[in-house]
VEXDREN-2710 file (C-alpha; in Angstrom, 1 decimal):
% VEXDREN-2710
k/r/px/py/pz
1/UNK/82.1/77.5/64.6
2/UNK/80.3/75.2/66.3
3/UNK/76.8/75.7/66.6
4/UNK/72.9/74.2/66.9
5/UNK/69.2/74.5/65.2
6/UNK/66.6/73.6/65.6
7/UNK/63.6/72.1/62.9
8/UNK/60.4/73.6/63.8
9/UNK/58.2/74.3/60.4
10/UNK/58.0/71.1/57.8
11/UNK/58.8/74.0/55.0
12/UNK/59.1/71.9/52.3
13/UNK/55.8/70.6/52.6
14/UNK/54.1/74.2/53.0
15/UNK/56.2/75.5/49.7
16/UNK/54.6/72.6/47.8
17/UNK/50.9/73.3/48.7
18/UNK/50.9/76.7/47.6
19/UNK/53.8/76.4/43.9
20/UNK/54.8/73.1/42.1
21/UNK/58.3/72.8/43.8
22/UNK/59.2/69.3/44.3
23/UNK/59.9/68.6/48.0
24/UNK/63.4/66.7/46.7
25/UNK/64.6/70.6/46.3
26/UNK/63.3/71.9/49.2
27/UNK/64.5/69.2/51.7
28/UNK/68.2/69.3/49.9
29/UNK/67.7/73.6/50.5
30/UNK/67.1/72.2/54.3
31/UNK/69.5/70.3/54.6
32/UNK/72.4/72.6/53.2
33/UNK/71.1/74.8/55.7
34/UNK/71.0/72.7/59.0
35/UNK/74.4/70.2/57.9
36/UNK/76.9/72.2/59.5
37/UNK/75.3/72.2/62.9
38/UNK/76.8/70.2/65.4
39/UNK/72.9/69.1/66.2
40/UNK/69.7/70.0/65.3
41/UNK/66.5/69.7/67.4
42/UNK/63.7/68.1/66.6
43/UNK/60.4/68.0/68.7
44/UNK/59.1/64.2/68.1
45/UNK/60.7/60.7/67.6
46/UNK/58.5/60.5/63.7
47/UNK/60.0/63.7/63.1
48/UNK/63.1/62.4/63.5
49/UNK/62.7/59.3/61.9
50/UNK/60.9/61.1/59.2
51/UNK/64.5/63.7/58.5
52/UNK/66.5/61.1/58.9
53/UNK/65.4/59.1/55.8
54/UNK/65.5/62.5/54.3
55/UNK/69.6/62.7/54.9
56/UNK/69.5/65.0/57.5
57/UNK/72.2/64.0/60.7
58/UNK/73.0/65.0/64.5
59/UNK/69.4/65.1/65.2
60/UNK/68.8/65.4/68.6
61/UNK/65.4/65.4/71.1
62/UNK/63.5/68.5/71.9
63/UNK/60.3/68.4/72.9
64/UNK/57.8/71.5/74.0
65/UNK/56.7/72.8/77.3
66/UNK/53.1/73.9/78.2
67/UNK/52.0/76.9/80.5
68/UNK/50.4/74.8/83.4
69/UNK/49.3/78.1/84.9
70/UNK/47.7/79.3/82.3
71/UNK/45.8/76.6/80.8
72/UNK/44.0/74.8/83.3
73/UNK/40.6/72.9/83.2
74/UNK/37.9/75.6/84.6
75/UNK/34.4/76.2/84.1
76/UNK/33.6/78.7/81.7
77/UNK/30.2/80.3/80.1
78/UNK/32.0/81.0/76.9
79/UNK/29.8/78.8/74.9
80/UNK/26.9/79.2/75.9
81/UNK/23.9/79.3/73.7
82/UNK/25.6/77.0/71.2
83/UNK/24.8/73.5/71.0
84/UNK/27.4/71.0/72.3
85/UNK/29.4/69.4/71.7
86/UNK/31.4/72.2/70.5
87/UNK/34.5/71.2/68.4
88/UNK/37.0/73.9/67.6
89/UNK/40.3/74.6/66.3
90/UNK/42.6/76.7/67.3
91/UNK/45.7/78.5/64.9
92/UNK/46.5/79.8/62.2
93/UNK/44.3/79.9/59.4
94/UNK/45.8/78.9/56.6
95/UNK/46.0/76.3/53.8
96/UNK/48.7/74.1/55.4
97/UNK/46.5/73.8/58.4
98/UNK/43.6/71.5/56.3
99/UNK/41.1/73.4/58.0
100/UNK/38.5/72.6/55.7
101/UNK/38.7/69.1/56.6
102/UNK/37.5/70.0/59.9
103/UNK/34.9/72.3/58.9
104/UNK/33.1/69.6/56.6
105/UNK/32.7/66.9/59.1
106/UNK/29.3/66.1/59.0
107/UNK/28.7/65.7/62.9
108/UNK/26.7/67.5/65.8
109/UNK/27.4/70.2/67.6
110/UNK/28.9/73.1/66.7
111/UNK/32.1/73.5/64.7
112/UNK/34.5/76.8/66.2
113/UNK/38.0/78.3/64.7
114/UNK/39.6/80.8/66.6
115/UNK/42.7/82.6/64.9
116/UNK/43.1/84.5/61.5
117/UNK/45.1/84.2/58.4
118/UNK/44.8/84.2/54.6
119/UNK/42.2/81.4/54.5
120/UNK/39.7/83.0/56.6
121/UNK/37.7/85.1/54.4
122/UNK/37.6/81.6/52.4
123/UNK/36.6/79.4/55.0
124/UNK/33.9/81.5/56.1
125/UNK/32.0/82.0/53.3
126/UNK/32.4/78.1/52.3
127/UNK/30.8/77.0/55.7
128/UNK/28.7/79.4/57.1
129/UNK/27.1/77.2/59.8
130/UNK/30.6/77.4/61.3
131/UNK/31.5/80.2/64.0
132/UNK/34.5/81.9/63.5
133/UNK/35.5/83.9/66.6
134/UNK/39.2/85.9/65.4
135/UNK/42.2/85.9/67.2
136/UNK/42.3/85.6/71.1
137/UNK/45.1/85.5/73.8
138/UNK/45.9/85.1/77.2
139/UNK/43.4/84.5/79.7
140/UNK/40.4/84.9/77.1
141/UNK/41.9/82.1/75.2
142/UNK/42.6/79.4/77.5
143/UNK/38.8/80.3/78.5
144/UNK/37.6/79.5/75.1
145/UNK/40.4/76.3/75.1
146/UNK/38.5/75.1/78.6
147/UNK/35.4/75.2/77.2
148/UNK/35.5/73.3/74.2
149/UNK/34.5/69.8/74.2
150/UNK/36.9/68.5/72.2
151/UNK/40.1/70.3/69.7
152/UNK/40.2/69.2/65.9
153/UNK/43.6/69.1/65.2
154/UNK/43.6/68.8/60.9
155/UNK/47.3/69.7/60.1
156/UNK/48.9/66.9/58.2
157/UNK/51.6/69.6/58.2
158/UNK/52.9/70.4/61.8
159/UNK/56.3/69.1/63.2
160/UNK/54.0/69.1/66.8
161/UNK/51.5/70.8/67.7
162/UNK/51.2/72.9/71.0
163/UNK/48.0/73.8/71.0
164/UNK/47.6/69.7/71.3
165/UNK/49.1/69.8/74.7
166/UNK/47.0/72.9/76.1
167/UNK/43.9/71.5/75.1
168/UNK/45.2/68.6/77.4
169/UNK/46.4/71.2/79.9
170/UNK/43.0/72.4/79.9
171/UNK/41.3/68.9/80.4
172/UNK/40.6/69.0/76.8
173/UNK/41.2/66.0/74.3
174/UNK/42.5/65.8/71.1
175/UNK/41.3/64.5/67.7
176/UNK/43.3/64.2/64.5
177/UNK/45.3/62.1/61.8
178/UNK/47.7/59.6/62.8
179/UNK/50.5/62.0/61.1
180/UNK/53.9/63.4/62.7
181/UNK/52.7/65.4/65.3
182/UNK/49.6/64.1/67.1
183/UNK/51.2/60.2/66.6
184/UNK/53.9/61.4/69.2
185/UNK/51.3/63.2/71.4
186/UNK/48.2/61.7/71.1
187/UNK/47.8/58.2/73.2
188/UNK/44.1/57.0/71.5
189/UNK/41.0/57.0/74.5
190/UNK/43.8/58.5/77.0
191/UNK/43.8/62.3/75.9
192/UNK/42.3/61.9/72.3
193/UNK/42.1/60.2/69.7
194/UNK/43.9/59.7/66.1
195/UNK/42.6/58.3/62.9
196/UNK/42.5/58.3/59.7
197/UNK/38.4/59.1/59.4
198/UNK/39.0/61.8/61.1
199/UNK/34.9/62.3/62.5
200/UNK/35.6/58.7/64.1
201/UNK/38.6/60.6/65.5
202/UNK/36.1/63.5/67.2
203/UNK/33.8/61.1/68.2
204/UNK/36.8/58.9/70.5
205/UNK/38.7/61.6/71.5
206/UNK/35.3/63.3/73.5
207/UNK/34.8/59.8/75.1
208/UNK/38.3/60.7/76.8
209/UNK/38.6/61.3/80.8
210/UNK/39.1/65.0/81.1
211/UNK/41.6/64.4/83.8
212/UNK/43.5/62.1/82.0
213/UNK/44.0/64.8/79.5
214/UNK/45.3/67.1/82.0
215/UNK/47.6/64.6/83.7
216/UNK/49.1/63.8/80.2
217/UNK/50.6/67.5/79.5
218/UNK/52.0/67.9/83.0
219/UNK/54.5/66.0/81.6
220/UNK/55.4/68.5/79.2
221/UNK/56.1/71.2/81.6
222/UNK/58.6/74.2/80.8
223/UNK/61.5/73.0/83.1
224/UNK/61.7/69.9/81.7
225/UNK/61.4/71.8/77.8
226/UNK/64.4/73.6/78.8
227/UNK/66.4/71.1/81.0
228/UNK/66.3/69.4/77.3
229/UNK/67.1/72.4/75.5
230/UNK/70.2/73.0/77.7
231/UNK/71.4/69.3/77.3
232/UNK/71.4/69.9/73.3
233/UNK/73.5/73.0/73.5
234/UNK/77.2/73.4/72.1
235/UNK/79.9/74.4/74.5
236/UNK/81.5/77.2/73.3
237/UNK/85.1/76.8/71.8
238/UNK/84.5/72.8/71.7
239/UNK/85.4/71.7/67.7
240/UNK/82.1/69.1/65.8
241/UNK/85.0/66.6/65.7
242/UNK/85.2/65.9/69.6
243/UNK/81.5/65.5/69.9
244/UNK/78.8/63.1/69.5
245/UNK/75.4/64.3/69.0
246/UNK/72.9/64.0/72.2
247/UNK/69.6/62.0/71.7
248/UNK/67.9/63.4/75.3
249/UNK/65.1/61.6/77.1
250/UNK/62.4/61.1/75.1
251/UNK/59.9/63.9/77.5
END
């Protein structure tokens, strides 16, 4: 039977953060799961290269799309009363997101965390000066994102990080480490900054022009994402031996 798969999450790295299971074991399991597929879709060039180095085959590109209607630049008073710049982290509050690297930064301004998860209580206890706003969704989430001065994305284990595009669509630059995901999304000086020194990345990202951030995100429409996905699908009844893995355009 012909079918496709998609590699969304770096499960081997997530498991390794929680237990002493070797990465090689977890990657062997993941290869065994994905290897029979006609195509395994990955979000970025750097993630494709990483998986190829781990022995994955039949890889094809499937980027991400952002809701350009919901996430837009706007004036919003949600952070009135907080010292600017407002540095925001948005996402699941868990160990693999490396949020403590963000909250440990010695920078002027306010640190805000939106989201919930198993690490929230411990992080709130360790960083009482930060503002934990809990889970937000839909219009409320879009307003909080647009009101920030910079999105800080400290994760080293994400395969993409859609929230970076949502921030850019809102006119907000992104600061991150130079790892798979951010390396494929952020162009230094245009829509944010990647640096091994996260404090430097934040400082540089704050200088990125907000209109350029929006224009960058417009490349990642839902239509473009859908077209790329459809190009990767395997027609029913076509066997693996008759099809070569397609590598569609990057965006």
